Structures are given as structure tokens and as C-alpha cells.
RODO-2510 file (C-alpha; in nm, 4 decimals, decimal comma):
residues 83
     n   res          X          Y          Z
     1     m     0,0000     0,0000     0,0000
     2     k     0,2852     0,2400     0,0763
     3     e     0,4283     0,2013    -0,2735
     4     q     0,0976     0,3185    -0,4193
     5     g     0,1002     0,6296    -0,2014
     6     q    -0,2137     0,5274    -0,0143
     7     g    -0,0298     0,4964     0,3153
     8     e     0,0209     0,8711     0,3216
     9     i    -0,3439     0,9295     0,2387
    10     l    -0,4596     0,7191     0,5334
    11     k    -0,2111     0,8793     0,7699
    12     h    -0,3864     1,0728     1,0498
    13     s    -0,7304     0,9506     0,9403
    14     r    -0,7970     0,7031     1,2216
    15     w    -1,0381     0,9209     1,4176
    16     c    -1,2166     1,0335     1,1024
    17     l    -1,3131     0,6720     1,0464
    18     l    -1,3844     0,5799     1,4090
    19     k    -1,5797     0,8811     1,5323
    20     n    -1,9514     0,9300     1,4921
    21     p    -1,9889     1,1570     1,1857
    22     d    -2,1931     1,4030     1,3930
    23     n    -1,8951     1,4496     1,6264
    24     l    -1,6275     1,5154     1,3641
    25     t    -1,4416     1,8430     1,3663
    26     d    -1,4496     2,0493     1,0459
    27     r    -1,1002     1,9314     0,9600
    28     q    -1,1915     1,5670     1,0176
    29     a    -1,5072     1,6023     0,8081
    30     i    -1,3010     1,7365     0,5176
    31     k    -1,0511     1,4522     0,5537
    32     l    -1,3353     1,1989     0,5592
    33     k    -1,4839     1,3432     0,2394
    34     e    -1,1433     1,3111     0,0716
    35     l    -1,1142     0,9506     0,1857
    36     v    -1,4638     0,8595     0,0635
    37     r    -1,3789     1,0008    -0,2782
    38     l    -1,0814     0,7610    -0,3058
    39     n    -1,2931     0,4462    -0,2527
    40     l    -1,0245     0,2544    -0,0611
    41     r    -1,1031    -0,0771     0,1103
    42     t    -1,0702     0,0909     0,4472
    43     v    -1,3260     0,3514     0,3507
    44     r    -1,5648     0,0919     0,2094
    45     a    -1,5494    -0,0876     0,5451
    46     y    -1,6254     0,2433     0,7173
    47     l    -1,9289     0,2978     0,4931
    48     m    -2,0541    -0,0531     0,5697
    49     r    -2,0197     0,0164     0,9401
    50     e    -2,2135     0,3409     0,9038
    51     d    -2,4856     0,1655     0,7073
    52     f    -2,5146    -0,0995     0,9779
    53     q    -2,5758     0,1634     1,2459
    54     r    -2,9409     0,1724     1,1317
    55     f    -2,9753    -0,1760     1,2853
    56     w    -2,9663    -0,0280     1,6355
    57     e    -3,2660     0,1971     1,5633
    58     y    -3,5109    -0,0925     1,5210
    59     v    -3,7479    -0,1601     1,8096
    60     s    -3,9109    -0,4685     1,6611
    61     p    -3,6944    -0,7831     1,6575
    62     a    -3,8710    -0,8920     1,3377
    63     w    -3,7775    -0,5721     1,1513
    64     a    -3,4249    -0,5835     1,2924
    65     g    -3,3913    -0,9396     1,1663
    66     r    -3,5201    -0,8391     0,8261
    67     f    -3,2700    -0,5534     0,8095
    68     m    -2,9889    -0,7897     0,9120
    69     d    -3,0838    -1,0395     0,6410
    70     q    -3,0913    -0,7711     0,3711
    71     w    -2,7688    -0,6129     0,4941
    72     c    -2,5867    -0,9482     0,4834
    73     v    -2,7172    -1,0295     0,1350
    74     q    -2,6017    -0,6896     0,0066
    75     r    -2,2568    -0,7297     0,1620
    76     y    -2,2200    -1,0783     0,0155
    77     a    -2,3164    -0,9495    -0,3319
    78     i    -2,0710    -0,6603    -0,3060
    79     r    -1,7965    -0,8932    -0,1912
    80     r    -1,8522    -1,1235    -0,4898
    81     l    -1,8345    -0,8275    -0,7287
    82     i    -1,5047    -0,7066    -0,5830
    83     r    -1,3324    -1,0432    -0,6255
***
């Protein structure tokens, strides 16, 4: 990854990817936007994590289960396309 120059891009981006997007500083928000534009594996994992956060909003176990099933199917399809 370093030889492609992506190591430098990811440098100092840890908290941008770990923090709740609502709690990012302006500088971190800008860095996150730059990272999303690059479509790196790390960023795709971040986007999956953010998408999964909707799971915690469900009150009904049935709807939560349905969301989980759909989320897993989508991730499996994406994974097959990447390979």
C-alpha cells in the first residue's frame, strides 16, 4: 500500500473513520470526504459500518432481523463483485 502512495493518504485519518460523523471536527469532516472520494477498502469498510448503524434503531426484533438479512445479502453481493 505504501508504494501506491495510499499509506500517506490514510495517515492521520484514524479518528475520522472511528468517530460518529456528527462528532467530527471540520477538519476531520473534510478529511473523511477526501477519503470517501478515493474508494479505498478501508473507507468501504467504514461505509458498511455506518450503514449498519441503522440496525440499532429498530425496536421490533422482526424488523431488525429483516434488516440484518438484507444487509448481509447486500454485503455478500458486493464482496462477490469485488473479487
